[in-house]
Structure formats: structure tokens, C-alpha cells
MIZA-918292 format. One record per residue (C-alpha): residue in one letter; x, y, z. Coordinates in steps of 0.25 Angstrom, whole numbers, padded with zeros to 4 digits, always signed. Layout:
% residues N
AXYZ
...
//
This chain:
% residues 72
M+0058+0030+0126
K+0067+0038+0117
V+0068+0037+0102
A+0083+0034+0103
E+0079+0022+0111
I+0069+0017+0102
R+0078+0018+0090
G+0088+0009+0098
K+0079-0002+0099
T+0076-0012+0089
D+0064-0015+0081
A+0058-0026+0090
E+0062-0018+0102
L+0054-0007+0097
R+0042-0016+0094
F+0042-0022+0108
D+0043-0008+0114
R+0030-0004+0107
S+0022-0015+0110
A+0025-0014+0125
M+0023+0002+0125
E+0009+0000+0117
R+0006-0011+0128
E+0009-0001+0140
L+0001+0009+0132
F-0010+0000+0131
D-0008-0002+0147
L-0007+0012+0151
R-0019+0016+0143
C-0028+0006+0150
K-0022+0009+0163
S-0026+0023+0160
V-0040+0021+0157
T-0042+0011+0170
E-0034+0018+0181
G-0027+0030+0174
L-0014+0033+0173
A-0003+0040+0181
D+0006+0044+0170
S-0002+0046+0158
S+0010+0052+0150
R+0016+0038+0149
L+0004+0036+0139
G+0010+0046+0129
A+0024+0041+0132
I+0022+0026+0128
K+0014+0031+0114
K+0026+0040+0111
D+0036+0028+0113
I+0027+0020+0104
A+0027+0030+0095
R+0042+0033+0094
I+0045+0016+0093
E+0034+0016+0082
T+0041+0028+0074
V+0054+0021+0076
L+0050+0009+0069
R+0044+0016+0058
E+0056+0023+0055
R+0063+0010+0056
Q+0053+0003+0047
D+0054+0014+0038
G+0071+0017+0037
V+0067+0031+0043
R+0079+0038+0048
G+0088+0028+0045
Q+0081+0018+0055
E+0082+0004+0052
P+0074-0009+0058
R+0081-0013+0069
Q+0081-0028+0071
S+0086-0035+0085
//
């Protein structure tokens, strides 16, 4: 997910996406322990996407870079 896509979403959408990604990350971690993963790079990609979402939410909360909280 690109930062431009993230900035275009509302706060509620970002929180929903973050929770879905955290669940997917948990599932992938469990699967990697029990079965092994064909594409282990997905773990890192999900972690980075979660970090990007949290960064944008924090910027909006603090008013950094002209970001205002976006309500739907």
C-alpha cells in the first residue's frame, strides 16, 4: 500500500485496515511456525504497511504536515 493511498482514506478506514492487517500478520506468523510460508517477504510488507498507517494517523493527530483528522 502506498502512502498516497493511505492519505486518501479516512481515519476510520485506516483503523479498520490496520486491524485487518494485524490479524493477517498474526495468521501468517502462526502459519509460518506450523506449516512454513511460501512467501516469507509478506510478513515484512505487512509490518511496513501497518507502520505507514500508524504514522499517518499520528501525523493527523498531531497536525503534522498539514494533516487534519478525516472523518467520514
